[in-house]
N, C-alpha and C positions, 0 to 999 in steps of 0.2 A: 029541390031537388028533383023532383017531377017536373018542374018546368024546364030545368036545364036538360034532362034527358029528351023531354019532347022537342026542345029546339034542336038539338043533337041531332035525332031522327030525322027530323023537317030538312036539315041542312045537308043529310048525305046523298040525296038524288042531286043536289045541284053540285057536290063534289064529284060526284060520278061522271055528271054530264060534260064537267070542266077537264076531266081527264081523257076524254073520248078522242081518238086522233083522227086524222083525216084517210080518206081511202090509199092514198099514198103513203102516209106513215105506216099504216096496218100493212100496205103490202111489204114494204121495206124492211121491217121487223119480221115478218113471215119469210120473206126472202133470204134472209141473212141465215135463219133458223135452216131453211131447206138446203141452201148451200152446205152448212155445216153437217146436216144429216145426209145428203148425197155423197159428200166427199170421204164420211166413214163408211159408206156402204162400199165406195170405189176402193177405200183403203183395205177393207176387209177381205176382200176377194183376192186371192192369190194370183200372181202376177201369170203362173202356168194356166189360170182357167180364165182368162180374160179372152180367149177365143171359144169359150164354152157357149153353146146356144141349145135349148131343149129339144128343138126339131128344125129340120132343115129349113122351113120356111121363116122362121124366126131370126132376128139379129143376134148376134154373139152380144156378149157382156159389153165388149169394148165398144161395138157398133152402136148399141143401146146410149152409152155415154157420150159418144162423138155425136148421134143424133140429137139428144138433148143439146149439147152445146151449140150446134148448128141451128136449132130453132130458137134459142134465146137470141143468138147474133141476129137471125132474121127478123126476128118480131119487133126487137128492140131498135135496131137500125132502122128498120123500114118504116116503122109507124112512131118512133119518138125523136127522131133526128132528122135532119136535113141531108145527110149522107145518103149516097146509093150503097144498097145493100151489094156486096161482091160476096157469091159464095165461094168459099174455100174447099178444096179437097183436102181433107186429114187423111193422112196417110195410115193404112191399117198396121203399118210397122211400128207406129209409135209403141213405146213402152208404157207400162202403168205408171210410171211416175209422169211421164210426159202427158200422158191423158189427164191425171189428177190436175196439174200445173194448167193446161188449157181450160179445163172446168172451172177452176178457181178463178183464173182471169176472166172468163166469158162471165160468171156469177157477179165479180166486181165489177165490170163494165156496165151491165144491165142496172146494177145499183147505182153508180154515178149517172147514166143518162136518166133512170128516174127521179133521183134527187134534183137533177137540174130542169126537170119536166113541172112546169106550173101546174098547182093541183087543178085550176081552171080549165086547163087544155084536156084532162081525162074527159070532159064533155063533148069534146070535138067528135064528128063522125068523119070517119076515114074509108075508103073503098077498099074491102076486104075481098078474098075469092068467094067468101060465103055470104057476101052482100054486105051493106053499110054495117058497119059497128062502129061504137063510140071506142075511145082510146082506153077507157076504163074496162071495157069488154076484152079489149086485147090484152091489157095487163092482166085479166083474169086467166085469159087462155094460157100466157106465160107459165103462170103458177099450176094449172090445170093441166097442161100437157108434160110438164114436170114430174107432177105426182102420178100420172098415167104410166110414164116410163119408170119411174122410181118404184112402183108397185111390182112391174115385171121383173126388176132388177132383185127384189127382194124375193121372189120366186126362185130365181137362177140361183141365189144364194141358198135357198133352204133345199133345192134340189140338190145341191153340193153338201148338205149337212153342215152349212155355215150359218151360226147363228148371225142373224142380222143385228145391226146395233137398235139400241133401245130408242123407240118412237119419238122425236120431236115435232111438236105441234106448233104453236105461235110462236 
């Protein structure tokens, strides 16, 4: 019995290592959860408050969402495809539902692009406005930028006495 238990305890690290994922797999799992969490935040804000901004110098709730969408399109297209990024002008007259559909589609587009990116490609260095960066660093920036602005959106909800959705991490 003791030998069986000892053998089992010795095998646990091997099982854990075998279950670890690649950076790409970890990103895609977190990206899907980030998508669902941001869409919940976008849903809970009433349409009538999509133009809310805490101060004059800040973006409105809607502009924050469109900014997040634009950043996702720019980073994923420019650094993970051979396509030329073409900035689109999102109309401020978009409805809440139209903004949510655009966000969902952009999240799905990023997922598809990254799924089709070979893991070895993440080591590639690219020219970035902040200096040379690996594609893995750009991938991290995609998530970090989203998290930064999502945090601001949670403040917008709280300032309007709207309970934010339950946090979703990994």
